[in-house]
C-alpha positions as CSV (number, residue, x, y, z in Angstrom):
1,X,118.3,280.8,131.6
2,X,120.1,277.8,130.2
3,X,118.0,274.6,129.7
4,X,119.6,271.2,129.2
5,X,117.8,268.9,126.7
6,X,118.2,265.2,126.8
7,X,117.0,262.7,124.1
8,X,117.1,259.2,125.5
9,X,117.1,257.2,122.3
10,X,117.2,253.4,121.9
11,X,120.9,253.3,121.3
12,X,122.3,256.8,122.0
13,X,121.8,259.5,124.5
14,X,121.9,263.0,123.0
15,X,122.5,266.2,125.0
16,X,122.1,269.8,124.1
17,X,121.9,273.2,125.7
18,X,119.0,275.5,124.8
19,X,120.1,279.2,125.3
20,X,118.6,282.3,123.8
21,X,116.4,280.3,121.3
22,X,119.3,278.3,119.9
23,X,120.8,274.8,120.4
24,X,124.4,274.7,121.6
25,X,127.0,272.2,122.9
26,X,125.6,269.1,121.2
27,X,127.0,265.9,122.7
28,X,126.4,262.2,122.3
29,X,127.1,259.1,124.3
30,X,126.1,255.4,124.4
31,X,124.6,253.7,127.4
32,X,127.7,251.6,127.7
33,X,129.4,254.8,128.9
34,X,129.0,256.1,132.4
35,X,126.1,258.2,131.1
36,X,124.7,259.3,134.4
37,X,127.9,260.9,135.4
38,X,128.3,262.4,131.9
39,X,124.8,263.9,132.2
40,X,125.3,265.4,135.6
41,X,128.6,266.9,134.4
42,X,127.0,268.3,131.3
43,X,124.2,270.0,133.4
44,X,126.8,271.4,135.8
45,X,129.2,272.7,133.0
46,X,126.3,274.4,131.2
47,X,124.9,275.9,134.4
48,X,121.4,274.6,133.6
49,X,118.4,275.4,135.8
50,X,115.9,273.2,134.0
51,X,115.9,269.9,132.1
52,X,113.7,268.9,129.1
53,X,113.5,265.2,128.3
54,X,112.5,263.2,125.3
55,X,112.3,259.5,126.2
56,X,112.2,256.4,124.0
57,X,114.5,254.3,126.2
58,X,112.6,254.5,129.4
59,X,114.8,252.1,131.4
60,X,117.9,254.2,131.1
61,X,115.9,257.4,131.7
62,X,114.4,256.1,134.9
63,X,117.8,255.0,136.1
64,X,119.1,258.5,135.5
65,X,116.1,260.3,137.0
66,X,116.9,259.0,140.5
67,X,120.2,261.0,140.5
68,X,118.7,264.3,139.3
69,X,117.5,267.1,141.7
70,X,116.5,269.7,139.1
71,X,113.2,270.7,137.6
72,X,112.5,268.1,134.9
73,X,109.9,268.5,132.1
74,X,108.9,265.1,130.6
75,X,107.7,265.8,127.0
76,X,104.6,264.2,125.5
77,X,102.2,265.0,122.6
78,X,100.2,267.1,125.1
79,X,103.2,269.5,125.3
80,X,102.5,270.8,121.8
81,X,99.2,272.6,121.1
82,X,99.7,273.2,117.3
83,X,100.6,269.6,116.4
84,X,97.9,267.4,114.9
85,X,98.1,263.8,113.7
86,X,95.9,261.4,111.8
87,X,96.9,258.7,114.3
88,X,93.7,257.3,115.9
89,X,95.7,257.0,119.2
90,X,97.9,260.0,119.2
91,X,99.7,258.8,122.4
92,X,101.1,255.9,120.4
93,X,103.2,258.3,118.3
94,X,106.7,258.4,119.7
95,X,107.8,261.8,121.2
96,X,111.1,261.6,119.2
97,X,109.1,261.5,115.9
98,X,106.9,264.5,117.0
99,X,109.9,266.6,118.0
100,X,111.8,265.8,114.8
101,X,108.7,266.9,112.8
102,X,108.3,270.1,114.8
103,X,112.0,270.8,114.4
104,X,111.7,270.5,110.6
105,X,108.6,272.7,110.6
106,X,110.6,275.4,112.5
107,X,113.1,275.4,109.7
108,X,110.8,275.2,106.6
109,X,107.7,276.8,105.2
110,X,107.0,273.8,103.0
111,X,105.5,270.4,103.6
112,X,108.2,268.2,105.2
113,X,109.4,264.6,105.0
114,X,111.3,263.8,108.2
115,X,113.6,260.8,108.4
116,X,115.2,259.7,111.7
117,X,117.8,257.2,110.8
118,X,118.6,255.6,114.2
119,X,118.2,252.1,115.6
120,X,115.2,251.9,113.3
121,X,114.4,254.3,110.5
122,X,111.2,256.4,110.9
123,X,109.8,258.4,108.0
124,X,107.0,260.9,108.6
125,X,105.1,263.5,106.5
126,X,104.0,266.7,108.1
127,X,102.3,269.5,106.1
128,X,102.6,273.2,106.3
129,X,99.6,273.3,108.7
130,X,101.3,271.1,111.3
131,X,99.2,268.1,110.4
132,X,101.1,264.8,110.6
133,X,99.7,262.8,107.7
134,X,101.2,259.5,108.8
135,X,104.5,257.7,108.4
136,X,106.3,254.3,108.3
137,X,108.9,252.6,110.3
138,X,111.6,250.5,108.6
139,X,114.4,248.3,110.0
140,X,117.8,249.9,109.8
141,X,120.7,248.2,108.1
142,X,122.0,247.1,111.5
143,X,118.6,245.5,112.4
144,X,118.6,243.6,109.1
145,X,122.1,242.3,109.7
146,X,121.2,241.4,113.4
147,X,118.2,239.4,112.0
148,X,120.5,237.4,109.7
149,X,123.1,236.9,112.4
150,X,120.5,235.7,115.0
151,X,118.7,233.3,112.7
152,X,121.7,231.9,110.8
153,X,124.3,232.0,113.6
154,X,126.6,234.2,111.6
155,X,128.7,237.1,112.7
156,X,128.5,239.8,110.1
157,X,130.4,243.1,110.6
158,X,128.2,246.1,110.3
159,X,129.7,248.7,107.9
160,X,127.4,251.5,107.1
161,X,129.7,252.8,104.4
162,X,129.7,249.5,102.4
163,X,129.0,249.9,98.7
164,X,126.1,247.9,97.4
165,X,126.9,245.2,94.8
166,X,124.5,242.9,92.9
167,X,127.2,240.2,92.6
168,X,129.2,239.5,95.7
169,X,132.1,237.1,96.4
170,X,131.2,235.9,99.9
171,X,128.2,235.2,102.2
172,X,129.1,238.1,104.4
173,X,129.4,240.5,101.5
174,X,126.1,239.2,100.1
175,X,124.4,239.8,103.5
176,X,125.9,243.3,103.7
177,X,124.7,244.2,100.2
178,X,121.2,242.7,100.9
179,X,121.0,244.7,104.1
180,X,122.0,247.9,102.3
181,X,119.3,247.3,99.7
182,X,116.6,246.6,102.3
183,X,117.6,249.6,104.4
184,X,118.0,252.3,101.8
185,X,116.3,251.3,98.5
186,X,112.9,251.2,100.3
187,X,113.5,254.8,101.5
188,X,113.9,256.0,97.9
189,X,110.7,254.1,97.0
190,X,108.8,255.7,99.9
191,X,109.9,259.2,99.1
192,X,109.0,258.6,95.4
193,X,105.5,257.7,96.5
194,X,105.1,260.5,99.1
195,X,106.0,263.0,96.4
196,X,103.7,261.4,93.9
197,X,100.8,261.7,96.3
198,X,101.5,265.0,98.0
199,X,103.5,266.9,95.4
200,X,107.1,268.0,94.9
201,X,107.0,271.2,97.0
202,X,108.6,269.5,100.0
203,X,111.8,269.7,102.1
204,X,113.3,266.4,103.2
205,X,115.1,266.4,106.6
206,X,117.2,263.6,108.1
207,X,118.6,263.2,111.6
208,X,120.0,260.3,113.6
209,X,123.1,258.3,114.0
210,X,122.9,256.7,110.5
211,X,122.0,259.9,108.7
212,X,125.3,260.2,106.8
213,X,125.0,256.6,105.4
214,X,121.4,257.3,104.4
215,X,122.5,260.5,102.6
216,X,125.0,258.5,100.6
217,X,122.4,256.0,99.5
218,X,119.5,258.4,98.8
219,X,118.4,259.7,95.4
220,X,117.1,263.0,96.9
221,X,118.8,266.0,98.4
222,X,118.4,265.7,102.1
223,X,118.8,268.4,104.7
224,X,120.9,266.9,107.6
225,X,120.3,268.4,111.0
226,X,121.9,266.7,114.0
227,X,119.8,268.7,116.5
228,X,116.4,268.3,114.8
229,X,114.7,266.8,117.9
230,X,116.1,269.6,120.1
231,X,114.9,272.2,117.6
232,X,111.4,270.8,118.1
233,X,111.7,271.4,121.9
234,X,112.0,275.2,121.2
235,X,108.3,275.2,120.5
236,X,107.5,274.9,124.2
237,X,110.0,277.3,125.6
């Protein structure tokens, strides 16, 4: 049986097909596209009989749900028996973060640092016993630039591949470099401290739309997996 998996993120909608224990036919679109028609076509083309859904962007998901006439499983922390977290309120932990951590755990026997570089950047630590020891959420480079633009009335082009400079020759370039420093230098600092506290025997996974820019600016070897959230869904199939 083919299962279609949807990840309704803040900025992008990710689609994948789960077949015979593997993830196939990855596809991405924005909510500016006619995403409802794209989703229905994706389900039809992959002959799916069931849909699994991870939702961060509830508004766009609810708009889409009204058009769907298949068996839909909405995932929450209750969907995963082995997963444990130090969060006092486990329901406040985003399902996208849980799935990314479980996806990493399926691929590694070590403790894992899991980075989802999307609209914001989430960094979580999960040990080899499926215990989530906590995490942190940072603004992405785009969010830092948006904050400058909104407060100062400037229009600054977002370029994820901009090289960081200490000395810049324009206000826009200075903001670009400052945003790069805020977005990526803090990640190196956090990984340094995670490793200092928990030890070096760790795999570091990264996923999300800004993953490649993060890899270029990170001091550590990162394992890039586009389908990490979908791999986490394999735990309940």
